[in-house]
N, CA, C and O of each residue as an XYZ file, in Angstrom:
620
protein
N     188.456      7.352    212.898
C     187.925      6.548    211.809
C     186.396      6.593    211.757
O     185.753      6.734    210.717
N     185.837      6.449    213.080
C     184.380      6.533    213.126
C     183.791      7.917    212.779
O     182.689      8.034    212.243
N     184.574      8.952    213.108
C     184.136     10.257    212.716
C     184.106     10.508    211.243
O     183.218     11.180    210.719
N     185.143      9.928    210.551
C     185.206      9.992    209.104
C     183.913      9.461    208.458
O     183.310     10.061    207.569
N     183.543      8.281    208.985
C     182.340      7.536    208.421
C     181.082      8.453    208.641
O     180.285      8.650    207.725
N     180.937      8.993    209.862
C     179.794      9.718    210.118
C     179.770     10.989    209.413
O     178.678     11.531    209.243
N     180.883     11.559    208.961
C     180.959     12.822    208.260
C     181.001     12.550    206.686
O     181.295     13.456    205.905
N     180.718     11.370    206.298
C     180.805     11.052    204.799
C     179.779     11.968    204.110
O     178.633     12.115    204.535
N     180.232     12.522    203.109
C     179.388     13.452    202.297
C     178.180     12.719    201.616
O     178.351     11.629    201.070
N     177.008     13.310    201.656
C     175.819     12.762    201.049
C     175.991     12.948    199.515
O     176.314     14.035    199.035
N     175.756     11.813    198.752
C     175.851     11.891    197.229
C     174.657     11.286    196.720
O     174.273     10.183    197.109
N     173.996     12.047    195.772
C     172.773     11.540    195.105
C     173.049     11.820    193.632
O     173.520     12.890    193.247
N     172.717     10.753    192.785
C     172.857     10.955    191.303
C     171.869      9.964    190.639
O     171.604      8.863    191.122
N     171.370     10.431    189.536
C     170.432      9.702    188.612
C     171.324      8.870    187.688
O     172.100      9.430    186.914
N     171.227      7.592    187.758
C     172.013      6.765    186.811
C     171.321      6.516    185.520
O     171.925      6.473    184.448
N     169.947      6.342    185.658
C     169.146      5.891    184.480
C     167.643      6.114    184.727
O     167.184      5.775    185.817
N     166.857      6.651    183.807
C     165.455      6.768    183.967
C     164.925      6.092    182.683
O     165.378      6.357    181.569
N     163.927      5.195    182.912
C     163.462      4.458    181.861
C     162.014      3.954    182.105
O     161.629      3.801    183.264
N     161.179      3.683    181.027
C     159.910      3.135    181.124
C     159.981      1.634    181.262
O     160.509      0.980    180.363
N     159.492      1.062    182.310
C     159.617     -0.401    182.606
C     158.510     -1.143    182.092
O     158.723     -2.278    181.663
N     157.256     -0.619    182.073
C     156.148     -1.352    181.599
C     155.046     -0.389    181.155
O     154.826      0.628    181.813
N     154.329     -0.694    180.023
C     153.273      0.146    179.513
C     152.146     -0.825    179.103
O     152.358     -1.937    178.620
N     150.883     -0.278    179.353
C     149.684     -0.947    178.963
C     148.706      0.055    178.546
O     148.548      1.068    179.228
N     148.031     -0.153    177.468
C     146.891      0.779    177.091
C     145.828     -0.092    176.481
O     146.070     -0.820    175.518
N     144.614     -0.005    177.070
C     143.450     -0.730    176.528
C     142.267      0.187    176.333
O     141.991      1.037    177.179
N     141.594      0.031    175.272
C     140.436      0.789    174.986
C     139.254     -0.197    174.515
O     138.950     -0.335    173.330
N     138.658     -0.829    175.520
C     137.715     -1.855    175.253
C     136.381     -1.289    174.716
O     135.625     -2.062    174.129
N     136.042      0.008    174.878
C     134.808      0.511    174.397
C     134.850      1.076    173.057
O     133.840      1.606    172.594
N     135.981      1.004    172.366
C     136.062      1.542    171.019
C     135.540      0.584    169.997
O     135.646     -0.622    170.223
N     134.967      1.023    168.859
C     134.932      2.400    168.409
C     133.666      3.142    168.976
O     133.583      4.368    168.907
N     132.718      2.392    169.518
C     131.355      3.007    169.942
C     131.565      4.134    170.875
O     130.775      5.078    170.854
N     132.622      4.113    171.737
C     132.858      5.210    172.695
C     133.066      6.539    172.091
O     132.899      7.569    172.744
N     133.438      6.531    170.819
C     133.672      7.813    170.149
C     132.490      8.416    169.589
O     132.525      9.564    169.146
N     131.364      7.657    169.579
C     130.046      8.228    169.097
C     129.114      8.679    170.183
O     128.028      9.221    169.976
N     129.666      8.389    171.447
C     128.793      8.844    172.632
C     129.267     10.145    173.124
O     130.354     10.593    172.758
N     128.452     10.801    173.982
C     128.753     12.015    174.599
C     129.887     11.809    175.522
O     129.801     10.890    176.336
N     130.977     12.581    175.493
C     132.148     12.362    176.368
C     131.966     13.071    177.795
O     132.133     14.275    177.988
N     131.626     12.203    178.683
C     131.500     12.670    180.082
C     132.423     11.598    180.934
O     131.965     10.586    181.465
N     133.649     11.959    180.961
C     134.581     10.883    181.596
C     134.480     10.947    183.156
O     134.266     11.994    183.766
N     134.644      9.810    183.699
C     134.866      9.557    185.147
C     136.216      8.951    185.289
O     136.416      7.846    184.784
N     137.226      9.615    185.974
C     138.548      9.165    186.052
C     138.847      8.511    187.387
O     138.530      9.081    188.431
N     139.423      7.379    187.383
C     139.986      6.704    188.539
C     141.457      6.610    188.459
O     141.977      6.010    187.519
N     142.188      7.189    189.424
C     143.648      7.292    189.353
C     144.191      6.520    190.623
O     143.749      6.699    191.758
N     145.158      5.680    190.304
C     145.879      4.944    191.373
C     147.468      5.130    191.177
O     147.969      5.241    190.058
N     148.132      5.152    192.244
C     149.591      5.326    192.199
C     150.270      4.362    193.173
O     149.763      4.064    194.254
N     151.405      3.906    192.751
C     152.183      3.027    193.639
C     153.638      3.202    193.405
O     154.096      3.466    192.293
N     154.347      3.050    194.463
C     155.870      3.174    194.387
C     156.489      1.832    194.965
O     155.880      1.059    195.705
N     157.739      1.678    194.533
C     158.403      0.549    195.123
C     159.925      0.945    194.929
O     160.288      1.699    194.027
N     160.727      0.409    195.793
C     162.193      0.538    195.805
C     162.956     -0.734    196.066
O     162.606     -1.444    197.009
N     163.940     -1.063    195.328
C     164.788     -2.221    195.520
C     166.235     -1.916    195.491
O     166.710     -1.221    194.592
N     166.965     -2.423    196.465
C     168.327     -2.238    196.507
C     169.026     -3.173    195.409
O     168.841     -4.390    195.428
N     169.782     -2.592    194.518
C     170.511     -3.327    193.472
C     171.822     -3.809    193.965
O     172.115     -5.004    193.943
N     172.646     -2.847    194.429
C     174.034     -3.159    194.841
C     174.491     -1.996    195.699
O     173.906     -0.923    195.547
N     175.410     -2.084    196.528
C     176.008     -1.098    197.426
C     175.043      0.117    197.451
O     174.068      0.051    198.201
N     175.225      1.138    196.745
C     174.538      2.438    196.847
C     173.491      2.623    195.689
O     172.915      3.700    195.530
N     173.276      1.567    194.915
C     172.323      1.665    193.792
C     170.911      1.118    194.160
O     170.740      0.070    194.783
N     169.984      1.879    193.744
C     168.548      1.522    194.012
C     167.716      1.745    192.856
O     167.853      2.759    192.172
N     166.759      0.750    192.569
C     165.820      0.950    191.427
C     164.578      1.317    192.181
O     164.104      0.606    193.067
N     164.047      2.519    191.770
C     162.716      3.043    192.310
C     161.768      3.087    191.082
O     162.101      3.556    189.994
N     160.563      2.556    191.361
C     159.486      2.423    190.357
C     158.317      3.226    190.814
O     158.006      3.340    192.000
N     157.671      3.787    189.795
C     156.411      4.548    190.046
C     155.451      4.029    189.005
O     155.638      4.070    187.789
N     154.357      3.514    189.654
C     153.290      2.918    188.730
C     151.984      3.637    188.819
O     151.367      3.774    189.876
N     151.598      4.081    187.677
C     150.326      4.880    187.541
C     149.248      4.010    186.836
O     149.541      3.445    185.782
N     148.076      3.891    187.351
C     147.042      3.243    186.680
C     145.826      4.284    186.674
O     145.380      4.844    187.675
N     145.351      4.448    185.296
C     144.266      5.395    185.108
C     143.112      4.594    184.413
O     143.318      4.009    183.350
N     141.980      4.582    184.995
C     140.769      4.044    184.294
C     139.758      5.163    184.028
O     139.376      5.887    184.948
N     139.318      5.307    182.752
C     138.410      6.282    182.464
C     137.121      5.637    181.839
O     137.120      4.946    180.820
N     136.058      5.951    182.573
C     134.798      5.411    182.106
C     133.821      6.527    181.746
O     133.902      7.600    182.344
N     132.922      6.332    180.819
C     131.840      7.207    180.474
C     130.552      6.349    180.669
O     130.259      5.448    179.883
N     129.823      6.664    181.720
C     128.754      5.802    182.084
C     129.148      4.479    182.610
O     129.893      4.440    183.589
N     128.721      3.388    182.056
C     129.198      2.122    182.441
C     130.280      1.541    181.617
O     130.811      0.470    181.909
N     130.618      2.281    180.540
C     131.562      1.797    179.490
C     133.029      2.338    179.877
O     133.287      3.513    180.138
N     133.892      1.326    179.867
C     135.334      1.772    180.095
C     135.832      2.307    178.728
O     135.869      1.587    177.730
N     136.213      3.605    178.733
C     136.731      4.159    177.556
C     138.174      3.703    177.297
O     138.582      3.314    176.203
N     138.935      3.798    178.472
C     140.339      3.314    178.309
C     140.996      2.962    179.690
O     140.502      3.402    180.729
N     142.003      2.244    179.694
C     142.640      1.862    180.902
C     144.227      2.053    180.522
O     144.715      1.531    179.520
N     144.897      2.779    181.348
C     146.317      2.948    181.123
C     147.089      2.686    182.290
O     146.777      3.190    183.369
N     148.165      1.867    182.144
C     149.059      1.528    183.257
C     150.394      1.703    182.778
O     150.734      1.173    181.720
N     151.270      2.474    183.532
C     152.610      2.751    183.100
C     153.470      2.773    184.339
O     153.120      3.358    185.364
N     154.551      2.149    184.219
C     155.588      1.957    185.276
C     156.815      2.717    184.769
O     157.422      2.351    183.763
N     157.159      3.776    185.489
C     158.442      4.543    185.133
C     159.424      4.163    186.276
O     159.096      4.116    187.461
N     160.634      3.904    185.803
C     161.656      3.467    186.700
C     162.890      4.342    186.672
O     163.152      5.058    185.705
N     163.611      4.269    187.718
C     164.909      5.028    187.702
C     165.933      4.304    188.571
O     165.543      3.796    189.622
N     167.105      4.227    188.240
C     168.242      3.814    188.988
C     168.944      4.952    189.550
O     169.378      5.837    188.813
N     169.088      4.987    190.882
C     169.651      6.110    191.636
C     170.737      5.718    192.494
O     170.682      4.680    193.154
N     171.713      6.492    192.516
C     172.845      6.232    193.451
C     172.785      7.152    194.639
O     172.856      8.373    194.505
N     172.646      6.526    195.863
C     172.456      7.202    197.096
C     173.533      6.730    197.979
O     173.574      5.534    198.267
N     174.475      7.615    198.470
C     175.505      7.235    199.334
C     175.572      8.355    200.472
O     175.262      9.531    200.280
N     175.973      7.881    201.552
C     176.075      8.848    202.760
C     174.778      9.186    203.456
O     174.739     10.084    204.298
N     173.778      8.522    203.138
C     172.469      8.873    203.857
C     172.279      7.842    204.985
O     172.532      6.660    204.754
N     171.859      8.226    206.158
C     171.550      7.311    207.232
C     170.210      6.589    206.932
O     169.514      6.897    205.964
N     169.916      5.701    207.734
C     168.603      4.879    207.566
C     167.378      5.762    207.613
O     166.445      5.527    206.846
N     167.328      6.771    208.474
C     166.249      7.652    208.585
C     166.072      8.645    207.377
O     164.988      9.154    207.090
N     167.195      8.857    206.728
C     167.124      9.669    205.463
C     166.877      8.857    204.231
O     166.405      9.450    203.260
N     167.139      7.552    204.140
C     166.872      6.706    203.086
C     165.505      6.548    202.657
O     165.158      6.589    201.477
N     164.684      6.355    203.710
C     163.159      6.223    203.505
C     162.600      7.417    202.632
O     162.118      7.194    201.522
N     162.670      8.586    203.119
C     162.206      9.774    202.358
C     162.890      9.887    200.942
O     162.243     10.372    200.013
N     164.135      9.466    200.762
C     164.829      9.620    199.561
C     164.160      8.675    198.630
O     163.754      9.131    197.561
N     163.995      7.424    198.900
C     163.537      6.362    197.838
C     161.854      6.515    197.904
O     161.176      6.229    196.917
N     161.348      6.915    198.955
C     159.906      6.879    199.110
C     159.134      8.166    198.660
O     157.924      8.166    198.434
N     159.941      9.254    198.553
C     159.378     10.587    198.114
C     160.233     11.348    197.181
O     159.709     11.787    196.158
N     161.432     11.551    197.400
C     162.297     12.356    196.506
C     162.491     11.677    195.072
O     162.275     12.296    194.030
N     162.903     10.400    195.112
C     162.875      9.716    193.747
C     161.647      9.624    192.944
O     161.640      9.886    191.741
N     160.586      9.245    193.618
C     159.227      9.212    192.827
C     158.872     10.610    192.294
O     158.315     10.778    191.209
N     159.231     11.608    193.131
C     158.925     13.055    192.556
C     159.753     13.360    191.361
O     159.317     14.117    190.494
N     160.964     12.791    191.269
C     161.672     13.002    189.988
C     161.039     12.213    188.745
O     160.968     12.698    187.616
N     160.591     10.944    189.095
C     160.053     10.081    188.031
C     158.633     10.571    187.576
O     158.188     10.221    186.483
N     157.939     11.371    188.411
C     156.585     11.624    188.091
C     156.361     12.375    186.705
O     155.440     12.043    185.958
N     157.242     13.397    186.400
C     156.959     14.083    185.093
C     157.174     13.151    183.914
O     156.571     13.365    182.863
N     158.026     12.103    184.044
C     158.256     11.221    182.964
C     156.893     10.313    182.744
O     156.360     10.188    181.641
N     156.463      9.767    183.824
C     155.276      8.917    183.765
C     154.026      9.688    183.303
O     153.138      9.170    182.627
N     154.028     10.972    183.724
C     152.957     11.790    183.304
C     152.928     11.988    181.777
O     151.869     12.005    181.150
N     154.049     12.126    181.249
C     154.216     12.380    179.736
C     153.865     11.018    179.036
O     153.224     11.022    177.985
N     154.293      9.844    179.630
C     153.889      8.594    178.984
C     152.409      8.377    178.918
O     151.874      7.909    177.912
N     151.693      8.750    180.092
C     150.276      8.476    180.073
C     149.677      9.424    179.133
O     148.878      8.966    178.316
N     149.958     10.757    179.125
C     149.428     11.682    178.219
C     149.562     11.319    176.764
O     148.632     11.468    175.970
N     150.902     10.776    176.389
C     151.013     10.392    174.967
C     150.123      9.217    174.639
O     149.498      9.186    173.578
N     150.054      8.213    175.567
C     149.374      6.957    175.191
C     147.871      7.355    175.025
O     147.254      6.923    174.052
N     147.304      8.108    175.878
C     145.940      8.521    175.777
C     145.683      9.278    174.442
O     144.720      8.919    173.764
N     146.463     10.286    174.021
C     146.332     10.934    172.836
C     146.423      9.970    171.661
O     145.584     10.022    170.762
N     147.354      9.150    171.648
C     147.622      8.152    170.529
C     146.481      7.232    170.462
O     146.266      6.661    169.393
N     145.686      7.010    171.525
C     144.544      6.145    171.559
C     143.318      6.903    170.969
O     142.249      6.302    170.869
N     143.428      8.133    170.596
C     142.394      8.911    170.028
C     141.470      9.640    170.990
O     140.401     10.125    170.619
N     141.934      9.701    172.281
C     141.124     10.447    173.308
C     141.665     11.803    173.655
O     142.845     12.090    173.456
N     140.790     12.641    174.180
C     141.241     13.988    174.637
C     142.576     13.840    175.575
O     142.732     12.848    176.286
N     143.413     14.782    175.524
C     144.622     14.804    176.342
C     144.218     14.574    177.764
O     143.175     15.069    178.192
N     144.972     13.869    178.486
C     144.897     13.667    179.909
C     146.115     14.056    180.640
O     147.127     13.363    180.535
N     146.091     15.167    181.410
C     147.216     15.580    182.152
C     147.032     15.212    183.603
O     146.057     15.667    184.201
N     147.855     14.459    184.188
C     147.797     14.106    185.551
C     148.080     15.178    186.488
O     149.143     15.777    186.323
N     147.301     15.535    187.467
C     147.621     16.572    188.421
C     148.880     16.329    189.273
O     149.194     15.176    189.572
N     149.574     17.338    189.652
C     150.802     17.092    190.444
C     150.475     16.308    191.728
O     149.385     16.469    192.277
N     151.366     15.495    192.198
C     151.306     14.665    193.414
C     152.370     15.133    194.495
O     153.565     15.299    194.251
N     151.794     15.311    195.658
C     152.581     15.590    196.850
C     153.210     14.316    197.365
O     152.572     13.720    198.233
N     154.362     13.802    196.966
C     154.953     12.539    197.391
C     155.326     12.654    198.849
O     155.242     11.662    199.573
N     155.765     13.904    199.346
C     156.112     14.036    200.681
C     154.866     13.697    201.595
O     155.051     13.004    202.595
N     153.732     14.115    201.316
C     152.585     13.846    202.117
C     152.252     12.389    202.070
O     151.947     11.773    203.092
N     152.317     11.768    200.737
C     152.015     10.369    200.661
C     152.988      9.506    201.467
O     152.547      8.558    202.116
N     154.273      9.789    201.453
C     155.236      9.151    202.197
C     154.944      9.242    203.690
O     154.990      8.226    204.384
N     154.663     10.371    204.171
C     154.295     10.607    205.581
C     153.196      9.735    205.985
O     153.260      9.051    207.006
N     152.126      9.749    205.155
C     150.837      8.962    205.395
C     151.322      7.533    205.493
O     150.924      6.853    206.439
N     152.152      7.017    204.590
C     152.546      5.537    204.530
C     153.283      5.271    205.862
O     153.041      4.220    206.457
N     154.168      6.159    206.368
C     154.923      5.947    207.478
C     154.014      5.851    208.712
O     154.179      4.979    209.564
N     152.997      6.831    208.779
C     152.088      6.785    209.855
C     151.282      5.537    209.855
O     151.036      4.985    210.928
N     150.854      5.054    208.734
C     150.042      3.732    208.589
C     150.938      2.564    209.069
O     150.458      1.660    209.753
N     152.136      2.584    208.737
C     153.061      1.439    209.055
C     153.276      1.528    210.560
O     153.430      0.464    211.159
N     153.305      2.640    211.224
C     153.543      2.732    212.621
C     152.278      2.285    213.461
O     152.395      1.738    214.557
N     151.076      2.556    212.872
C     149.764      2.169    213.492
C     149.510      0.701    213.330
O     148.863      0.105    214.191
N     149.980      0.086    212.281
C     149.732     -1.245    211.980
C     150.048     -2.215    213.087
O     149.174     -2.971    213.511
N     151.322     -2.213    213.585
C     151.640     -3.139    214.640
C     150.816     -2.961    215.876
O     150.491     -3.962    216.514
N     150.465     -1.807    216.250
C     149.541     -1.576    217.545
C     148.151     -2.064    217.235
O     147.499     -2.567    218.150
N     147.654     -1.966    216.064
C     146.304     -2.462    215.846
C     146.204     -3.973    215.805
O     145.200     -4.586    216.166
N     147.399     -4.579    215.304
C     147.446     -6.161    215.338
C     147.640     -6.618    216.751
O     147.237     -7.741    217.056
N     148.205     -5.872    217.620
C     148.416     -6.335    218.989
C     147.068     -6.295    219.760
O     146.948     -6.959    220.790
N     146.103     -5.570    219.308
C     144.794     -5.497    219.953
C     143.908     -6.700    219.645
O     142.982     -7.016    220.391
N     144.227     -7.401    218.471
C     143.419     -8.462    218.094
C     143.765     -9.705    218.802
O     143.137    -10.740    218.576
């Protein structure tokens, strides 16, 4: 019986992909449209995973982009793309990379399109977010989590 459980086939499927939250603000309009366009882009990214039931997980990917020209904020976009994923047969060591890297990688093209559409509809030049290496971000997160307990022990 134990051998059957260990040999359980790994199963992954996308149940649903949806936009969970959207915000677009352009506080510098209309004056920003009359100024020389020299944007400075600040980009932030966050992920989260929540177990829903048995093998279902909601994974969210939040992107925040603030674009300024000089001291004036041209626009601020925040979008949260979410997905419900079915993950079965993965051990604990495999689940972290699945919900922390693999699933956000699936969600990124969707949130990239949402951000691009919002910016264009706001009257600004198209903004295409550069690809993100979620494997490297997840590895960095794991490394920071492993170092945190040892640094707290020194205090």
